[in-house]
N, C-alpha and C positions, 0 to 999 in steps of 0.2 A: 252547600248540597249533600244528599246519602250517602254519594259515592268521592266525598275528598275528609280527609283527616290532617293535621299537622299543616295545613295549607299548601297540600296536593292532594289531586287524582289521585285513587285508589283505582290498580287496572291488573287483571289478569293477565297472566302471559303466558299462554296455554302452548305447548308441543308435545310435540308423536317422540318415547325411549324405550328404554335408557339409549343413550348417544350420545358418543361423548364431543362429537362433532356440535349436534344440538344443545349443550351442557352449552360449553364455550360460547354461541349463539347467541345464548340467553346471557352467559355473563357478560358479553361485549354489549348489548345492546338494554340489559337492564342498567350495567351504569353508569349508559349515556342519559337515559331517563329518569333516572335519580334525583336531578334535580327540582323533578318536576313532578313524578311520581312515584306512590308508593306503588313499586310491585312485587306481585303474589307471580311463585309460582305453582306451574300445573306442569307439569310433565306426565304425559299419559300414554297406556299403550296406543299403537295405532288403532286398532280396530274402535276404541272408544274417542279419542280424536278424533277420526274419519265423520261417528256421528256424532258428534257436540258441534264441529263443522258446519256438517251439513246441516244440523236444526238451531244454529246458529247460537250455541251457547256458549262464547267465546268474549274478551273483553281484546285481544290484540292477539295473533298464531304467527307462525312460520308453517310454512307450506309449500310440497314439493311441486312445481307445475312450469307450465311454459315452454317447454322445451325443444315443441316441435317445429321441424325444420320447413312442414306449411303452416305460415298462424291461424290459417282455417283451421286446422284440427284445436287449437286453442283456444277459439272466439268461444266457444260453452261458458269455459269460466269468465262471458266477461258480459252476454249477451243480459240484455233484460228478461226475457223469458224465460233466464235458466234460476231466478229469483221464486221462491215459493216459500212453502212450510219446508220444505226438502229443499236446498239451492244448491247447484254447481256455482254459484257467483257469490262463492263467500261473503265478499263484502255488503253484497245488496246493492249495491249501489247500481242505478237502472240512468243511462246517460241514450235517451233517445236517435243524437247525432251523431255517437258512438257503433251502432245498433245502422243508422242509415248505410256510414261508412262501411260497415264489415256485411252488410248485405247490396248495396251496391259494388264492393269487391266482388262476392262468391258471385256474383251475374256479368262478369268483367272481361271477357280474353282478351286486353291486353296487359299484358303482364305489367307495362312500364305503371300504367294507372294501378292496377292490383298494387305491386310494389308500394307507392305515393301511398297508395287508400290506409293501407297495413303500418305505415309509418307513422301517420295522421292517427291512428287510431293507439298505436304505442303512445305519441304526447298526448294523445285523452288519456290514459291510465295513467302514465307520469303527470300531467297537472293536476288528474282527480285525486291521485293517491289510492286511488282504486286497490294499487298492489306495491307497493316495495320492494324492487325487484336488485334479491343478494344475488341470487347465483340461480344457472338456470341446470335443471335436469334435463339429460337427454336418454328419453327412455328406450327401453330394447325389450323386447320381448324371444326367445327361443322356445320354439316347440318341437316336438317329437316329431320324427321327420315321417308320420306319415299322416299329422296333421295338416290338410288341405285349403284352401281359398280362404288364407288370412286376409289377405290385400286384395282381395276379388273386388274393390270397391274405388270407385273417386269421390275426393272432397267436391263440394258444391261447385266448385270452381272450374269441374271437370278433370282436372290433374288427381293421378293418379299416386298414390302415399309410396314413401319412399320405402321398400318394403323389408328389413331388417328389424319388425317391429315398424312400427309409425314413425319415431322423432317424436310422436305427439299421444304414445296411449299403444296398445295390443292387436291391432287390427280389427277385423268386421268382427265379432262372435258370431252374427244373424247371415254370415258367409260362409263359414268354418265348418268341417267335415271329417271326418276320420277316412283315411284307403283301411281298408282291410287287409 
């Protein structure tokens, strides 16, 4: 096929940089792929990396996400509804079964059932290779003391975010306001 040469699959490995850590990740992973893939390095500035990822212009990439204290905050990265021309579900892999588990967890008040549901989602992500987890990024956000309302919301399951920044994003911009 057109995407093969020298008996190997041609693959572009995209990541954001410049970053020594990302360069080392590229070195380690591409060395492991070398017997089977011709890997081309594509280091992009963060804004270009985000744009190309959202519109699906990549073969393989690294990305920092999946670090929310409440995993429901990370659901947007894997649900079918997040697939489109501009996608937050980067791999564009739709699993209606996984979505059903996520939505049932969101509507359930039994904490043990919710925990089990998210364990089942993790198994689905792992077995489908939707994402291959290398590390987890624990996001945090810092605001001027006059910013209010950053965490004046609840997750769909009714829980409130851990409010040092939510651990899975930057609070809710729709509820933020500035104190005069």
